C-alpha positions in Angstrom: -67.2 79.4 7.6 -65.9 80.5 4.2 -62.5 78.9 5.0 -64.1 75.7 6.0 -66.1 75.5 2.7 -63.0 76.4 0.7 -61.0 73.6 2.4 -63.7 71.1 1.6 -63.7 72.2 -2.0 -59.9 71.9 -2.1 -60.0 68.4 -0.8 -62.6 67.4 -3.3 -60.6 69.0 -6.1 -57.4 67.2 -5.1 -59.1 63.8 -5.2 -60.7 64.5 -8.6 -57.4 65.9 -9.9 -55.5 62.8 -8.6 -57.8 60.5 -10.5 -57.6 62.6 -13.7 -53.8 62.8 -13.5 -53.5 59.1 -13.0 -55.6 58.4 -16.1 -53.6 60.8 -18.2 -50.4 59.2 -17.0 -51.6 55.8 -18.3 -51.5 57.3 -21.8 -48.7 59.8 -21.7 -46.3 58.7 -19.0 -45.5 60.2 -15.6 -43.4 63.2 -16.6 -45.4 64.2 -19.6 -48.5 64.1 -17.4 -46.8 66.1 -14.7 -45.6 68.6 -17.2 -49.1 69.0 -18.6 -50.5 69.5 -15.1 -48.0 72.2 -14.2 -48.3 73.9 -17.7 -52.1 73.9 -17.7 -52.1 75.4 -14.1 -49.7 78.1 -15.3 -52.0 79.0 -18.2 -55.1 79.2 -15.9 -53.1 81.4 -13.5 -52.0 83.6 -16.3 -55.5 84.0 -17.7 -56.9 84.8 -14.2 -54.1 87.3 -13.6 -55.0 89.1 -16.8 -58.7 89.1 -15.9 -58.8 89.5 -12.1 -55.9 91.6 -11.2 -52.4 92.6 -12.0 -50.2 92.1 -9.0 -46.6 92.9 -9.8 -44.6 90.0 -11.1 -41.5 91.7 -9.7 -42.8 90.9 -6.2 -41.4 87.4 -6.8 -37.9 88.9 -6.5 -38.7 90.2 -3.1 -39.8 86.9 -1.5 -37.8 86.1 1.6 -36.5 83.6 2.5 -35.8 82.5 -1.0 -36.6 78.8 -0.3 -40.2 79.8 -0.2 -40.1 80.0 -4.0 -39.8 76.2 -4.1 -43.6 75.7 -4.0 -43.8 74.9 -7.7 -41.1 72.3 -7.4 -42.9 70.8 -4.5 -46.1 70.9 -6.6 -44.4 68.7 -9.2 -43.4 66.3 -6.4 -47.0 66.3 -5.1 -48.4 65.6 -8.5 -45.9 62.7 -8.9 -46.7 61.2 -5.5 -50.5 61.5 -5.9 -50.4 59.8 -9.3 -48.2 57.0 -8.0 -50.2 56.4 -4.8 -53.6 56.5 -6.5 -52.4 54.1 -9.2 -51.0 51.7 -6.6 -53.6 52.0 -3.8 -56.7 53.4 -5.5 -58.2 56.8 -4.9 -59.8 56.2 -1.5 -56.8 54.7 0.3 -54.4 57.1 -1.3 -56.5 60.1 -0.3 -56.8 58.8 3.2 -53.1 58.4 3.6 -52.4 61.7 1.9 -54.7 63.6 4.3 -53.3 62.0 7.4 -49.8 62.8 6.3 -50.9 66.4 5.6 -52.4 66.6 9.1 -49.3 65.2 10.9 -46.8 67.4 9.0 -49.0 70.5 9.4 -49.2 69.9 13.1 -45.5 69.4 13.4 -45.0 72.7 11.5 -47.3 74.5 13.9 -45.6 72.9 17.0 -42.1 73.8 15.9 -43.1 77.2 14.3 -41.4 76.2 11.0 -41.4 78.3 7.8 -42.6 81.5 9.5 -45.8 79.9 11.0 -46.7 81.0 14.5 -45.6 78.4 17.0 -48.4 76.7 18.9 -48.2 74.7 22.2 -48.8 71.0 22.2 -52.5 70.1 22.5 -53.6 66.7 23.7 -56.9 67.0 21.9 -55.1 67.6 18.6 -52.7 64.7 19.2 -55.7 62.5 20.1 -57.4 63.5 16.9 -54.4 62.4 14.9 -54.4 59.1 16.8 -58.0 58.6 16.0 -57.3 59.4 12.3 -54.5 56.8 12.4 -56.9 54.2 13.9 -59.3 55.1 11.2 -56.6 54.3 8.6 -56.0 50.9 10.3 -59.8 50.2 10.2 -60.0 51.3 6.6 -57.1 49.0 5.6 -58.5 46.0 7.6 -59.6 43.1 5.4 
C-alpha cells in the first residue's frame, strides 16, 4: 500500500512541477529554467544527504553498466519535454499523454527484460488496460 501512495504522490508532484517549470520558462527561457530545476534538485539532495545519511559518493564509480548513470541527462530531457508539452497542450492533456507513454514504455521494458529488469510474459489484461487508456486519450481529445 505504501508504494501505491508514493506513486500517487509522485504523479501529483510531477504535474505540479510541470506547471511550475512551464511558468518559470516563460520568464527565464527553456535552458535557464531547466538548469534551475536540476540545480535546485541537486541542492535538495545534498541537504538531505547531509541530514539523513551519508552513503558513499564513491559508489557512483562502481555502477555497472555505466549507461545507468545517464539518469540525470534523461532528467534534463524529461524537464524539457514536460515544459514544452504543457505549454503547447495544457497540463491535463500533457499529463495524460505523458502517463500513457510511461505505461507503454514501462510495459515494453518489462516484456523485453531491458536494463536489468526481470522479464515478464505478455499479459492480455495489461495490453487491454493499455488499449483502454489509449481509448481514454481519444475520448479526452474529442471535441
